[in-house]
C-alpha positions as CSV (number, residue, x, y, z in Angstrom):
1,M,-1.0,27.4,8.9
2,G,0.2,25.4,5.9
3,Q,0.0,26.3,2.2
4,G,-0.5,24.1,-0.8
5,P,-3.3,22.4,-2.7
6,L,-4.6,20.7,0.6
7,K,-4.7,23.9,2.7
8,D,-8.4,23.4,3.4
9,L,-8.1,19.9,4.6
10,K,-8.1,19.0,8.3
11,V,-6.7,15.5,9.3
12,V,-6.3,13.8,12.7
13,E,-3.2,11.6,12.9
14,F,-3.1,9.0,15.7
15,A,0.6,9.0,16.3
16,G,2.6,5.9,15.4
17,I,5.9,4.9,13.9
18,G,7.3,4.4,10.4
19,P,5.0,5.0,7.5
20,G,2.3,6.7,9.5
21,P,4.3,9.8,10.4
22,F,5.6,9.9,6.8
23,C,2.1,9.9,5.5
24,G,1.3,12.9,7.9
25,M,4.4,14.6,6.5
26,L,3.2,14.2,3.0
27,L,-0.2,15.6,3.7
28,S,1.1,18.5,5.7
29,D,3.8,19.3,3.2
30,L,1.0,19.9,0.7
31,G,-0.9,22.2,3.1
32,A,-3.2,20.0,5.2
33,D,-3.7,21.0,8.8
34,V,-2.6,17.6,10.3
35,L,-3.0,17.3,14.1
36,R,-1.0,14.5,15.8
37,I,-2.6,12.9,18.9
38,T,0.1,11.5,21.0
39,R,0.4,9.7,24.2
40,P,1.1,11.7,27.4
41,D,4.3,9.7,28.0
42,Q,5.6,10.1,24.4
43,P,8.8,12.0,24.2
44,P,8.7,15.3,22.3
45,P,9.9,15.3,18.7
46,T,13.4,16.3,17.9
47,R,14.7,18.4,15.0
48,F,16.2,15.2,13.5
49,E,12.8,13.8,12.7
50,P,11.8,15.3,9.3
51,S,8.8,13.0,9.0
52,L,7.3,14.8,12.0
53,R,7.6,18.2,10.5
54,G,4.8,20.5,9.5
55,R,2.1,19.7,12.2
56,R,1.2,20.3,15.8
57,S,0.2,17.8,18.4
58,V,-1.8,17.3,21.6
59,A,-1.1,14.6,24.2
60,L,-4.3,12.6,25.2
61,D,-4.7,9.5,27.3
62,L,-6.7,7.4,25.1
63,K,-7.2,4.8,27.8
64,S,-9.4,7.4,29.7
65,P,-13.0,8.3,28.7
66,Q,-12.0,11.9,28.8
67,G,-9.1,11.4,26.4
68,V,-11.2,9.5,24.0
69,E,-14.0,12.0,24.0
70,T,-11.5,14.8,23.4
71,A,-10.0,12.9,20.5
72,L,-13.5,12.4,19.0
73,R,-14.2,16.2,19.3
74,F,-11.1,16.8,17.2
75,V,-12.3,14.1,14.7
76,D,-15.6,15.9,14.6
77,Q,-13.7,19.0,13.0
78,A,-11.8,16.9,10.5
79,E,-12.5,15.4,7.2
80,A,-10.1,12.5,7.7
81,L,-8.1,10.6,10.3
82,F,-5.6,7.9,10.1
83,E,-3.9,5.3,12.4
84,G,-1.3,2.7,12.1
85,F,-2.0,0.2,14.8
86,R,-2.7,-3.5,14.6
87,P,-6.3,-4.4,13.7
88,G,-8.6,-4.1,16.7
89,V,-6.6,-1.6,18.7
90,M,-8.7,1.4,17.8
91,E,-11.8,-0.6,18.4
92,R,-10.7,-1.5,21.9
93,L,-10.0,2.2,22.6
94,G,-13.5,3.1,21.6
95,L,-12.2,4.9,18.5
96,G,-13.0,2.4,15.8
97,P,-14.7,3.2,12.5
98,D,-18.1,2.2,13.8
99,V,-17.9,4.8,16.6
100,V,-16.4,7.5,14.4
101,T,-18.7,7.1,11.5
102,A,-21.7,7.1,13.7
103,R,-20.8,10.6,14.8
104,K,-19.7,11.8,11.5
105,P,-20.8,9.6,8.5
106,R,-18.7,11.6,5.9
107,I,-15.4,11.0,7.7
108,V,-12.5,9.3,5.9
109,Y,-10.9,6.6,8.2
110,G,-7.4,5.7,7.0
111,R,-5.9,2.5,8.4
112,M,-2.2,1.7,7.9
113,T,-1.0,-1.9,8.6
114,G,1.5,-4.3,7.2
115,W,-0.9,-7.2,6.4
116,G,-4.3,-5.4,6.2
117,Q,-7.4,-5.5,8.4
118,Y,-8.1,-9.2,7.7
119,G,-6.3,-12.4,6.4
120,P,-4.2,-15.1,8.2
121,R,-1.4,-12.6,8.9
122,A,-3.5,-9.7,9.9
123,H,-2.7,-9.8,13.7
124,T,1.0,-10.8,13.3
125,A,4.0,-8.5,13.6
126,G,6.2,-7.7,10.6
127,H,8.4,-5.1,9.0
128,D,9.0,-3.7,5.5
129,I,11.3,-6.6,4.6
130,N,8.5,-9.0,5.4
131,Y,5.7,-7.1,3.6
132,I,7.6,-6.8,0.3
133,S,8.5,-10.5,0.5
134,L,5.0,-11.8,0.2
135,G,4.1,-10.0,-3.1
136,G,7.3,-10.9,-4.9
137,A,9.2,-7.6,-4.8
138,L,12.0,-8.6,-2.5
139,H,12.7,-11.7,-4.5
140,A,13.4,-9.5,-7.6
141,I,15.9,-7.1,-5.9
142,G,19.6,-7.7,-5.4
143,P,22.4,-9.8,-6.9
144,A,21.8,-13.3,-8.1
145,E,23.2,-14.8,-4.9
146,R,20.6,-13.3,-2.5
147,P,17.8,-10.7,-2.2
148,I,18.8,-7.3,-0.8
149,P,16.3,-5.1,1.0
150,P,16.0,-1.7,-0.7
151,L,16.1,0.2,2.7
152,N,12.4,0.3,3.8
153,L,11.4,2.4,0.7
154,V,9.2,-0.1,-1.0
155,G,7.0,-1.3,1.8
156,D,6.9,1.4,4.5
157,Y,7.1,4.5,2.4
158,G,6.3,3.6,-1.2
159,G,3.7,0.9,-0.5
160,G,2.6,2.4,2.8
161,A,2.6,6.1,3.3
162,L,2.3,7.2,-0.3
163,Y,-0.6,4.8,-0.9
164,L,-2.4,5.8,2.3
165,A,-2.0,9.5,1.4
166,F,-3.3,8.9,-2.1
167,G,-6.1,6.7,-0.9
168,M,-7.2,9.2,1.8
169,V,-7.2,12.2,-0.6
170,S,-9.2,10.1,-3.1
171,A,-11.7,9.2,-0.4
172,V,-12.0,12.8,0.7
173,L,-12.8,13.9,-2.9
174,S,-15.5,11.1,-2.9
175,A,-16.9,12.2,0.4
176,R,-17.1,15.9,-0.7
177,A,-19.1,14.8,-3.7
178,T,-21.4,12.3,-2.0
179,G,-21.4,13.2,1.7
180,V,-20.5,9.6,2.5
181,G,-17.1,8.7,4.0
182,Q,-15.4,5.3,4.1
183,V,-12.5,3.2,5.5
184,V,-9.3,3.1,3.6
185,D,-7.6,-0.2,4.4
186,C,-4.0,0.3,3.4
187,A,-1.9,-2.9,3.7
188,M,1.7,-2.5,2.8
189,S,1.8,-6.0,1.5
190,D,-1.0,-5.2,-1.0
191,C,0.5,-1.9,-2.1
192,A,4.0,-3.2,-2.5
193,A,2.5,-5.9,-4.7
194,N,0.5,-3.3,-6.6
195,L,3.8,-1.5,-7.4
196,L,4.9,-4.7,-9.3
197,A,2.0,-4.5,-11.8
198,P,4.3,-3.8,-14.8
199,F,6.6,-6.6,-13.9
200,Y,3.8,-9.1,-13.6
201,G,2.8,-8.1,-17.0
202,M,6.3,-8.5,-18.4
203,F,6.6,-11.9,-16.8
204,A,3.3,-13.0,-18.3
205,S,4.4,-12.0,-21.7
206,G,7.7,-13.8,-21.4
207,A,9.8,-10.6,-21.2
208,W,10.9,-11.1,-17.6
209,V,13.1,-13.9,-16.3
210,N,12.1,-15.0,-12.8
211,A,15.7,-14.7,-11.5
212,R,17.6,-11.8,-10.1
213,A,20.1,-9.9,-12.1
214,S,18.8,-11.5,-15.3
215,N,16.7,-8.7,-16.7
216,R,17.0,-5.3,-18.2
217,L,15.9,-3.5,-15.0
218,D,17.3,-5.5,-12.2
219,G,21.1,-5.0,-12.8
220,G,21.4,-7.8,-15.2
221,A,21.7,-5.8,-18.3
222,P,25.2,-4.1,-18.7
223,Y,23.5,-0.8,-20.0
224,Y,21.3,-0.5,-16.8
225,G,23.5,-0.6,-13.8
226,C,26.2,0.8,-11.6
227,Y,30.0,0.8,-12.1
228,A,32.9,1.6,-9.9
229,C,35.3,4.3,-10.8
230,A,39.1,4.7,-10.3
231,D,38.5,6.7,-7.1
232,G,36.1,4.1,-5.5
233,K,33.0,6.2,-6.3
234,W,30.2,4.9,-8.5
235,I,28.3,6.0,-11.5
236,S,24.9,4.8,-12.9
237,V,23.9,4.2,-16.5
238,G,20.4,3.5,-17.8
239,S,20.8,3.6,-21.6
240,L,17.8,1.4,-22.5
241,E,16.7,3.0,-25.8
242,K,18.8,2.7,-29.0
243,P,19.7,6.4,-29.4
244,F,20.8,6.7,-25.8
245,Y,22.6,3.3,-25.9
246,E,24.6,4.3,-29.0
247,L,25.4,7.7,-27.6
248,L,26.9,6.0,-24.5
249,L,28.9,3.6,-26.6
250,A,30.2,6.5,-28.8
251,R,31.2,8.6,-25.8
252,L,33.2,5.6,-24.4
253,G,34.8,4.7,-27.6
254,L,32.9,1.4,-28.1
255,S,31.5,0.2,-31.5
256,P,27.9,-0.5,-32.0
257,T,29.0,-3.1,-34.5
258,D,30.6,-5.1,-31.6
259,Y,27.7,-4.4,-29.3
260,P,24.5,-3.9,-31.4
261,H,21.1,-2.8,-30.1
262,P,19.2,-4.7,-28.9
263,L,22.1,-6.6,-27.4
264,P,21.7,-10.3,-27.3
265,H,21.7,-11.7,-23.8
266,A,24.7,-13.9,-24.5
267,R,26.6,-10.6,-25.2
268,W,25.7,-9.1,-21.9
269,P,28.8,-10.3,-19.9
270,A,31.1,-9.1,-22.6
271,L,29.7,-5.5,-22.5
272,N,29.5,-5.6,-18.8
273,T,33.2,-6.4,-18.6
274,A,34.1,-3.7,-21.2
275,L,32.1,-1.1,-19.4
276,G,33.5,-2.1,-16.0
277,T,37.1,-1.8,-17.3
278,I,36.5,1.6,-18.9
279,F,34.7,3.2,-15.9
280,A,37.4,1.8,-13.5
281,S,40.1,3.6,-15.5
282,Q,39.1,7.1,-14.4
283,P,37.7,8.9,-11.3
284,R,34.0,9.7,-11.2
285,D,34.6,13.4,-12.0
286,H,36.0,12.5,-15.4
287,W,32.9,10.6,-16.3
288,C,30.7,13.4,-15.1
289,A,32.6,15.8,-17.4
290,L,32.1,13.4,-20.3
291,L,28.6,12.3,-19.8
292,D,26.6,14.6,-17.5
293,E,23.8,16.6,-19.0
294,T,23.8,14.3,-22.2
295,D,21.2,11.8,-23.4
296,A,23.5,8.9,-22.4
297,C,21.2,8.4,-19.4
298,F,24.0,8.8,-16.8
299,A,24.3,10.1,-13.3
300,P,26.8,9.9,-10.5
301,V,25.8,7.8,-7.5
302,L,25.7,10.4,-4.8
303,D,25.7,9.8,-1.0
304,V,23.6,11.9,1.5
305,T,26.4,14.4,1.9
306,E,26.8,14.9,-1.9
307,A,23.3,15.0,-3.1
308,P,22.3,18.3,-1.5
309,Q,25.3,20.0,-3.2
310,H,24.7,18.7,-6.7
311,P,23.9,21.6,-9.2
312,H,20.7,20.1,-10.3
313,N,19.4,19.7,-6.8
314,L,20.6,23.2,-5.9
315,A,18.8,24.7,-8.9
316,R,15.5,23.0,-8.0
317,N,15.8,23.6,-4.3
318,T,15.4,19.9,-3.8
319,F,16.7,20.1,-0.2
320,I,15.9,22.7,2.5
321,E,17.2,23.4,5.9
322,L,14.9,23.4,8.9
323,D,16.1,24.1,12.4
324,G,19.6,23.4,11.3
325,V,18.8,20.0,9.7
326,L,19.2,19.5,6.0
327,Q,16.3,17.5,4.5
328,P,14.3,16.9,1.4
329,A,11.9,19.7,0.4
330,P,8.1,19.0,-0.1
331,A,7.3,17.2,-3.4
332,P,5.9,17.3,-6.0
333,R,5.8,20.9,-7.2
334,F,2.6,22.9,-7.9
335,S,2.4,25.9,-10.1
336,A,-0.6,27.6,-8.6
337,T,-0.5,26.3,-5.0
338,P,3.1,25.8,-4.0
339,A,3.7,23.7,-0.9
340,A,5.8,24.6,2.1
341,V,6.6,23.2,5.5
342,A,4.5,24.9,8.2
343,W,6.7,24.1,11.3
344,P,10.0,22.3,11.9
345,S,9.9,18.9,13.4
346,A,10.8,20.0,17.0
347,A,7.9,22.6,17.0
348,S,5.3,19.9,16.1
349,G,5.0,19.1,19.8
350,E,3.7,22.5,20.8
351,A,0.0,22.4,21.5
352,E,-0.4,26.1,22.1
353,G,-3.4,27.4,20.1
354,V,-4.5,24.0,18.7
355,Y,-7.7,23.7,20.8
356,Q,-8.7,27.3,19.8
357,D,-7.7,26.8,16.1
358,W,-9.8,23.6,15.9
359,G,-12.7,24.9,17.9
360,V,-12.4,22.1,20.5
361,T,-13.0,22.2,24.2
362,P,-11.2,19.4,26.2
363,A,-13.6,16.9,27.7
């Protein structure tokens, strides 16, 4: 079984796509015994699906009374379950919160949707790009000309999987203390908006301009952005505070008299041009040798082939190899209860021993 701070937690995952499996990965990475309930016609997982690692599965026909009853028997043995279907789907299957909590009042019932369980958009389709649009996140990301979707990190994984995992663990702690479970309504649109809390505060105070590429953290400031090097590769700088900013200037041969801190907004274009010209004059390795492991707040912009080989990532074992597939290791790190992946992704479809381990007899 798994190891980590959640090793005494059993969770039933009703298999879906996107952020749901990633939430299951997060919980199982930290030791939870997460059982995926899949459809009989669902193809087995492959080794190229890291978000399916670490847990086993059973295939049940949830459109049959026997399949539903067997699923409920697994839920009886768990402290939590989660699903990622549109509102009403689980109710129609006979697996909604009313049925489940009647059998087990202390169960934590996690629900992952884009728009939430209620509201005008609750029953409409969408994807990450839509969910992060509604709360203001997408408008703030990208060059001045147009918004750019930041992969599907902000809605699906940051605002979805991470928030659901955090919400479920919080509800489990409450249920263990009170004996009363609850429903966790995780809407990616809500949670992506929640991630913007500091920026709404900055805007209210007048410290944030409501336009892309016009602020300190959105690529507008020359000391917080990315620059192309002579070899076509990129570096990033984030020298916000005065000591770091002045160290960057000193290393690059620029005068703090010409570019004082704080740098007036009107001087941003001049420093942007100066930095762009300097960084374009040498290959990326030159700037790594000059600025890496200093307080200039510098890092090379690495692609997915380079990142696993960086010395810092190697030192921290940030990446692991499972079944021949290189992938990120469990995170964060725990000093007393280190986490580990229980099974590779391709093994998660094997049901052998699940019924016995969970103490469940098929209906």
